[in-house]
Structure formats: C-alpha cells, structure tokens
N, C-alpha and C positions, 0 to 999 in steps of 0.2 A: 609326100612319102606314101600316103594311103591311097588306094585306088578308088575311083568313083565309078560305081556301077549304075548306069542310067537305067531307067525303067524299061527300056527296050531290050536289055541284056539278060533278062531273067531266063531261067530254064524253060524250054518248050517241049512238052510231051507229045508223042505221036498219038493219033486217034486210038490205036489199040491199047497203048499204055494208060490213056485217060479212062478207057472203059474198064481196065483192070483195077485202077485206083477206085473208081466209082463203085465197083462190086464189093470193095472192102468197107464201104461206109455203112453205118456210122462208125468212125474209128474209135476204138476203145483203148488203144495203147498197145504197143508191141508189134504192130503191122510192119513197121520199118524193118524189123529183124526177122520177118518170115523167110524161111529157107525155101524159096521157090524161084523158078526161072524168071518170071516176070518182074519180081522185086529186084532180082539181080540185074536185069536189063535196065530197070529204072535208075538204079544207082550208077551203073556204068555210063548211061546217057548224061546224068547230072554231072558226074565227074568230068567228062569230056567237054561238055558245054561250058561249065564254070571255069575250067582251066583256060579255055580260050577267052572267055569274057573278062576274066581277071588277069589276063596276061601272065599266068603262072605265078601270081603273087597272093599272099594272104590277105583276106578281106579285112582283117583287123589291124595288123601292123604294117601291111603294104610291102613287106619284104619278100624277095623271091624264095620260093620253097626250097630250092637247092642251097640257099644261104642260111636257112634256119633249121627246118625239119620237114618231115613228109606232109603232104596235103591230106586233109581229112574233111569229109562232108560235115558241115556244121549247121545245126538248126538254131537260128537266131533267137526265136522264142522256143525254149526247150521242149522237145517231144515228150520228155518225162522219164521218170525212173522211180525207184522205191521211195527215195527221200527228196525228190526234185519236183519243182512245179511242173505241171503237165499242161501242154497246149496241143493235145492230140489232134485236134481238128486241123492244125497247120502242119502236120507231119510231112505232107507232100506238096504244100503250097510253095510255088516257085520263088516268090519273094522272101520266103523264110529260109532259103537254102543258099549257102555260100561254101567256098572252100577256105579253110583256115589251117595254119600250120599247127603242129602239136605244141609248139612253144606257147601259143595263145590258147589253144583248145584243151590244154591239160586239165584233168579233173580237179587238180588242186587250185586252179585259177577260177574258171567259170563255175565249176563244180555244181553246187546246189542252188546257186544264185538265180533269182528271178530277173529277167530282163524287161518284162512288160510292166509298165506303170498303170496303164488303163487298157483293159481288154474290151474288144468288140468282135463279134462273129465275122465282121468284114475286116480282113487283115489290114487293109490300108487305113482303117480308122483306129487301129490300135496305136497307143503311144508307148514309146520305149524309153527305158532309163539310160540306154547306151547309144552311142553313134550307130546309126543303121546304114550299112554299106550301100543300099539301094536308094534310100530316101534322103540322106544327109550329105552335105558337102563337107569333107574333112577339114578344109581350111576355115570353116565356120566354128569348129570345135577344138582344133589343135593348132599349135605352132611348134616349129623345130628350131633348136639353137645349137650351134657348134660349141663344144666345150671340151678343151683338152684333146683326148683321143677318142671322143665319142660324139654322138649327136643326141641331145636331150629332147624329150617331148614334153610340152606343157599344155595344160588345158585352158580353153577360153570360156567354156560353159560347163554346167553341171553334167551334161551328157559326156563331155570330153573327160572330165574328172572321173566319172564312174567307169568309163571305158579303160582309162589308164590303170585304175585300181583293179578292175576285174580281170584284165588280160596281162597285167604286169608289163605294160608298154614302156615303163621307165626302169625295168630291171637291167642288169649289166649285159645280159645276152642280147637284148634288143638294142641297147645303146651302141654296143660294139658292132653289131651287124649293120646298123644304119651307117656307121662311119665307114665300114668296109665298102658298102654300096656306093657312097659318095666318092670315095677314093678311086674305086674302079671306074666310075663314070668320068672322073677327072682325067685319069690315065688314058681312057679311050678317046678323049677329046684332044689329046696332044699327039704330036708326031712320034714315031717309034723311038727315035734316038732320045728325045726328051723324056719319054716314059721310062726307057731303060735306065737313064741317069737317076731318075727319081726312085726307082725300085732299088738300084744299087746303093743309093744314099740311105734308104730305109734299112737295107740289110747291114750296112756298116754302122748304123746308129747304135751307140753304146749306153744311152740313157744318162 
C-alpha cells in the first residue's frame, strides 16, 4: 500500500538552485516561505519530481492523491514553527522532502509532534520515530488486513505504531480509501462484462 522511495529517487536541484540555497545559509528558519522567484522555482521543481517519484501517491498512506486530498510538500523532520520542533538545517535537504496528502499532513495530526529521535547534522545519520519513506521498507513496519468494507492497517514495529498514530492511518477515511483502491484494481483486472456485473450488483445491494 505504501510507496517505497529508493535513495536514487530524491529531489535533484539544478546548479543554479543549489547556489541560491547556499546563499541562504546558515538557515535561521522561514527561508522556505520567502516570497521570491527562486524559492518558487525550487518548490515547483520539488513538486514535479516528487509527483513522478511517488507515482502520484502519498508518501505516508500510499493512496493516490485524487482518492484522498491534494498533494502538499512535506518536511519529514519539521522545518519549524512557533510551537514546533525546528530542524531548519534540513529545510531544503532532498531526503527530507516528500509529497503527502492533506489527510495525513493535517496540522491536527502531525502538528507539533517531533519525528526525530536522534539528531545528527548529517541527515542520513539521524534516527526517526516514524516510518521514513526513503530509508524504510513499509512491509517491515506495517501489514494490511481486509475487514468488512475496509482495509485495516496494523503495525509490526514501534515506528509503524508511531506512524499510524501520527498520521491517523487507521481512521475511517484511510480505511475506506484503501478498500476503494483494492476494489478498483480488482475491477481493472477482470473483463468488462464481469466488471459491469459486479458494479451492478453493488448498486443493487440493499444492506
């Protein structure tokens, strides 16, 4: 269900954009929201590349963006806010950037929570409390079980448990969206007549 982003799929900046980011250093916080053309170009580049790398699916729940909500650029280690942990040094770090749906990235979910358990100035040496879309295999941390009209997610590890709680991966919206995705794939795998019969049977179902 969740996508695996290999280490070769990270965002790649052009030489000119790298120069612009380096001019902003040392980062103090707020640089992401600068209202200038170069920052706007960086965000557009990130969005286009990640949409392709992630196959238009959320990095946390793995569901298609059009099936849940809009895609948003997400900082895995939060870039900071007034009452949030700040990892400003990783604001433009490619491995720290993914696209997530608003269903997962809502402020009431991740909000002010800290995702880093052990900090290191070298991003790859940091340890995270949650499933990391680039560094972790989802099947090591989660399993999925069909249940009634939904597909439930269960954790295998503490990281998996933390992720489910933080992003609400076990809420009704996620459960039903996963079920719809499975049904859609099932219908696509059948011939047209058989699919039409299944759809009609569902429409006639009275509960």
